[in-house]
C-alpha positions as a Markdown table, in Angstrom:
| # | Residue | x | y | z |
|---|---|---|---|---|
| 1 | Unk | 0.0 | 0.0 | 0.0 |
| 2 | Unk | 1.4 | 3.4 | -0.9 |
| 3 | Unk | 1.3 | 6.2 | 1.6 |
| 4 | Unk | -0.6 | 9.3 | 0.7 |
| 5 | Unk | 1.5 | 12.5 | 0.3 |
| 6 | Unk | 1.3 | 15.1 | 3.0 |
| 7 | Unk | -1.1 | 18.0 | 2.1 |
| 8 | Unk | 0.7 | 21.2 | 1.3 |
| 9 | Unk | 0.2 | 23.8 | 4.0 |
| 10 | Unk | 0.0 | 27.5 | 3.3 |
| 11 | Unk | 1.8 | 29.6 | 5.8 |
| 12 | Unk | -0.4 | 32.5 | 6.8 |
| 13 | Unk | 0.4 | 35.2 | 9.3 |
| 14 | Unk | -2.2 | 35.6 | 12.1 |
| 15 | Unk | -3.2 | 39.0 | 10.7 |
| 16 | Unk | -4.2 | 37.5 | 7.4 |
| 17 | Unk | -6.6 | 35.1 | 9.1 |
| 18 | Unk | -8.1 | 37.7 | 11.6 |
| 19 | Unk | -8.6 | 40.7 | 9.2 |
| 20 | Unk | -11.5 | 39.3 | 7.3 |
| 21 | Unk | -13.3 | 38.3 | 10.5 |
| 22 | Unk | -12.9 | 41.8 | 11.9 |
| 23 | Unk | -14.5 | 43.2 | 8.7 |
| 24 | Unk | -17.4 | 40.7 | 9.0 |
| 25 | Unk | -18.0 | 41.6 | 12.7 |
| 26 | Unk | -17.9 | 45.4 | 11.8 |
| 27 | Unk | -20.5 | 44.8 | 9.0 |
| 28 | Unk | -22.8 | 42.8 | 11.3 |
| 29 | Unk | -22.6 | 45.6 | 13.9 |
| 30 | Unk | -23.5 | 48.2 | 11.3 |
| 31 | Unk | -26.4 | 46.1 | 10.1 |
| 32 | Unk | -27.7 | 45.6 | 13.6 |
| 33 | Unk | -27.5 | 49.3 | 14.3 |
| 34 | Unk | -29.5 | 50.1 | 11.2 |
| 35 | Unk | -32.2 | 47.6 | 11.9 |
| 36 | Unk | -32.1 | 46.0 | 15.3 |
| 37 | Unk | -35.5 | 44.4 | 15.1 |
| 38 | Unk | -34.5 | 42.3 | 12.1 |
| 39 | Unk | -31.2 | 41.5 | 13.5 |
| 40 | Unk | -32.8 | 40.2 | 16.8 |
| 41 | Unk | -35.3 | 38.1 | 14.9 |
| 42 | Unk | -32.6 | 36.5 | 12.7 |
| 43 | Unk | -30.1 | 35.8 | 15.5 |
| 44 | Unk | -30.1 | 32.3 | 16.8 |
| 45 | Unk | -29.7 | 32.1 | 20.6 |
| 46 | Unk | -28.6 | 28.8 | 22.2 |
| 47 | Unk | -31.1 | 27.3 | 24.6 |
| 48 | Unk | -30.8 | 28.9 | 28.0 |
| 49 | Unk | -28.8 | 31.8 | 26.4 |
| 50 | Unk | -29.8 | 35.5 | 26.3 |
């Protein structure tokens, strides 16, 4: 049986991984500020959470 080759890993700096998430969070906050009622209805809250 032949061994499978190791998958190639891309080296990324932590900033490259975090930046898009920061942008998404900012956009969600802006959307929530514009229309808090819709945001509240569409947000899933875990059972027992607030």
